[in-house]
N, C-alpha and C positions, 0 to 999 in steps of 0.2 A: 503493500499499499504506499501511496506517495504522501509526503508531507512537506510544506514549506518551513525551512527552520533557519532562524537567525542565528549562526554558528557563533559569531562575534561581530562586534560593532563594524557595520558596513560590509557585513559578508553575508549573503543568502545562499542556500543550498537547497535543491529539490532532493530529499532523501528518501529512502526506503525504511519504514518503520513497521513494527508489528500491528497485526490485525487487531483492533480492540475487542474485547469479550465481555459479555454479560455475566458479571460474577456475583450481584446481589438481586433480590427478588424485585426491587424497584428500579433496576436500570433499563435504560433504553439505547438500542443501537442506533445511531442515526447516519445516513448518508448525505453528506455535505451536498448542498446544491449550489448557493451562492454565499460569499463571505465579502463583507465591504472592508475596505482600507480605511483605517480610522488614524487620525493625527497621533493617537497614542502608539498604534503600530509602527508609525514611523519613527517615533521616540525610542521604541524598542530597538528597531533597525540601526538607529543611529548609536544605541549604547546609552542614551540620555534618559531613559525612563527609570526614575529611581525606586520603582517597585518591582521591576522585571529582573530575573535572573537569566544568563544565556548558558548555553543554548537554549532557544525557545521556539515553539510554533506558536505564532501570534494568531489572531483573529477571534474577536468576541461578536462583531454584527454578523450573525449567521442564521441562514434559512436552509432546513433540511426536510428529508423523509424518513419516516420510522422505518427502519429495515428489520428489526427484530425487538421484541420487549421481555422483560423478566416476568416470572409468574405471578406477581403481586401487583403489576401495573393494571390500573382500571381506567385511567382517563384517555390513553391513546392506544390506537390499533396500528398495525403494519400498514403502510401507504400514507398515513397522515402526514401532512405537512406541520412543521414545528418551527418556531424560532427559539434560540436559546436566551435565557436569562442567566448572565454570566456570573453571577456572585453566589458563592456559597459561604455560609455563616453558622456559627456554633449554636444561636438560638439560647444561650445561657448569660453571656457576659453583660455588662451593663448597657451597652449601645443596644444589642438585641432586645433587653429587656425594656428599653425605652422605646422600641419601635423603629429603630435606626440600624436594621441590619447591614445597610450598605457600608457601615463603618464599623463593623464587628471587629472585635480586638483580634481575633483569629480569620479574618477575612481572606479567601481565595477567589482570584478573578480567573475567570476562563480566559485564556490567552495571554494572561499577564504572570499570574504566580504559578499558574499551570499551563500545560500545552491547550492550545485553542483550537481554532475551526479551521484553519488553513491547511485540512489534510482530507483525504477522501472520505473517512468515516471516522467517528468518534463516539464514546458511551457516556451518558451523563443520566443522574438520578431524574425520575420522572418529574420532580417538583420544579426543576431548572428548564422545563421545556413547555412552551405554550402552543396550543392548537391554533391553526390557521384555517380559516374557511377555504375549502377546495377551489372556490371561484375567483381566490384572491392571487393576482399574479405575483409570482416568486420576487420580480424586481421590486414590487411594492414591499413584500413582506421583510426584504433583508434590511429596510429601513426602520423597522419597528424599534431596534435597540437605540439607535441615535436619536429616535423620537423620544424615547423614554428620558434621554439626558434633557432634551429641552423641557418636557414635561417637569423633571425635577426642579430646574433652574426656575421656572413659573412658580412651582408649588412653594419653594424655598423662599422666593421673593413675596409670598402672600398676594400674588397680583390679583386684583379685583376688577369687575368690568367698569369701565369708564375710567380707569386710572391711565396715567402716561408712564412708558416705559422707554428707556434708553438701552438698547442692544448694540454693544461696541464689537464689531468684527461680523462681516456677512460671509464667513465660511460656512462649511456644512452644518456645525453645531449652532452657529448664529442663525442659520435658517431654520433649522429645527426648533430653535428658542422662538422665532418669528411666528412660525405656524401655529404653536401652542399658546403664545401669547394672543394671536387674532382669535383664536378659539375662545379664549378667556374673555374677549370683549375690549381689550385696551387698545390705546392709541401708542402708535410704535414709531420711534425714531430709530433709524438704522445707521451705522457710521462704519466707513472702511477707506482704505486708500486707493481701492480700484473700482472705477467707473461702471466696468461690465458688472461686477459682483453686486453694485448698488443699484443697477438697472435691474437684476433679477430679484433682487428684494423689493424692489418697487411693484415688480410684475407680481410678486406673491402677497401684497398687502401692505407693504410698509408704507404708513402715512407721509413721513417725511426721510429722506436720505442725506446724508452729509458725506462729502468727501474732505476728510479732515487734513488732508494734503494741502487744500486750498481755504478751508474755512475753519477757523478756531472753533473747538468744540463748544466752548462756554458762549460764544456768540451765538450759534446756532440753537443752542439750549434755552438761553434766556428770550431769543426771539421766538421760539416755538411756545413756550411756557408762561411767557409775560412774566419773566424773573422769578417766578415760583420755583423752578426745579422740577425734574421728573420726579415721579412718586417712587419708581423701582430702576434701579440702574444694574444691569447685568453685563458683565465683562467677559466676552468669549474671545478676547484678544489675548489676555492672560500675560500682560508684561507690567513692569512697576508703574509706567507712565498711565496706562489705562485703569489700573486701581485706583491711583491717586485722583485721576479725573473723574471716576465714578462717584467719590466722595464729594467733590465738588459740584458734580451735576445735580445730585438728588436732592429733594425738598426737604423741609422740615418734615420729621416723623416718616422719612423715606427708609428705603431698604436697598443695601447693596449687596448683590449676589456675585461671587467669586469663584471661578472654575479652575484656576490657574494650579500647576503643580511646580511652578517656579520655586527656586529655592535661594535667588538674591533676595537680600533685605531690602525693604521699601521703606523709605522716610515718610511718615504720615504726622500731620499735626492733630493732636487730640482734639482742640477746641471745636472744630465743626461737627466732630461726632458727638460730643456733649451737647453743644449749644443747639443742634438740630435733633438731637436723641435718635441718632441714626441706629439700624439695627444692620450689622454687618455680618453675612452669613457664607460660609462655604457651601458648594453643591457638588457633590461626588456621587457619579454613577446613579442610582436610583432607588426609592422606596416604595414598593408596592404600586408601581405605575405600569407593570406590563399590561394587566387585564384592561385597563381603560384605553391604552394604545392600541392594542390587538383588536378592540372593538372598534375604533375609529377608523383603521385601517381596513378591517373587514367590511365596514359600512361605506368606505369610500371617502370618509370626511377628512383623512389624511392621504395625500397622494403624491407621489414621487414628483410630478410637475418639472421635469426636466433636471432634478438634483444629481441624477445619476448621469455622468458625462461619458464615461468609458468603462468598458468591460473587456478583461483580458482572460484567456484559459489560466487555469492553475499552472500549467506547463511553462506559460510566459510571465510567471509572477515576478521574476527578477526585471523584466521590460517594465512591468507595471509599477514597480517601485521606482524605477530610474525615470520613468516618464512622470510621475508625480513631482520629483526634485526638478527635473528639467524643464517643465512646463506647467508651472505653478497657476499661470494665468489662464490655462485653459480647463484646469480641473476644478470640477465642484467635489464630485464623489467617484471615486474608482471602484469596481467591484471585480472580483475574481470569479470565475465560472468553474465549478468543479465538477458538477453533474449537469443539473438543469436542462435535459433533454426535452422535457415536455413542459416548458413554460408557457404560462397562458398569454 
């Protein structure tokens, strides 16, 4: 069986690995169909993901078909289409008891801490797989996991209908946040340095787009909100400058949501945090968002809408990673086709 492995930083190999086997009653064997290449996969490839060890088979944005099931599996049958919920948690630590298993003390993420979906087949327990309606196209289903990241950011921001939100960064995660914020009934300002990305965000419903290469962010925020500031600021760029700008841009009683894994220190002045009584929250992975997102995708409420720009077979995975690095201006989302012989 073939698997794509990051052997060491900047070195990818398509290797032969042992066939996975069902070993526990609740195990499910899945034939991989499509896998999305995420920014965190690129960080694993670069050796800069602080949570991954090498060698590693990456891939956590996965849709596949059930090939075999353990004797106690009750919610899935052979042939079902499924998406992977990539987190495995203990259920007993403080975070789990508090209802935040995404930050479990013993968290293991499929494709990060353990080998992921960039291989032909894999085994996971039943509770990490979610059934996808048979008429849902596989290319729509492969985006379920990224949408849960967007849903988590909106949830952490406590975004309410009629509020204003600033999303910094119109990359794939920023677009997923945009889609979920629109469904929540918010008014949205989207920023980026790339006009094509901003045009795409506008097409998908952003109320205001700002190229911060040409327009100072605070000038745009003040004009849009009549100097009130945005109610929620979500940083999907994840650098120190955008984090600080989020605090400046948000209104009194506002919320700042950060998705960054950057390890560089950020100099922040405490006064505006206290003066405006801000809530600053991290957003990692997702907490119980899959059921909602799967329903929205199955119902056609969340659609790909051109977010997937390129597809490569698993055999050309090296070329796919190279293409992302060499042509960032052309890429929104790249997916690897592993099976996908009967995509709708």
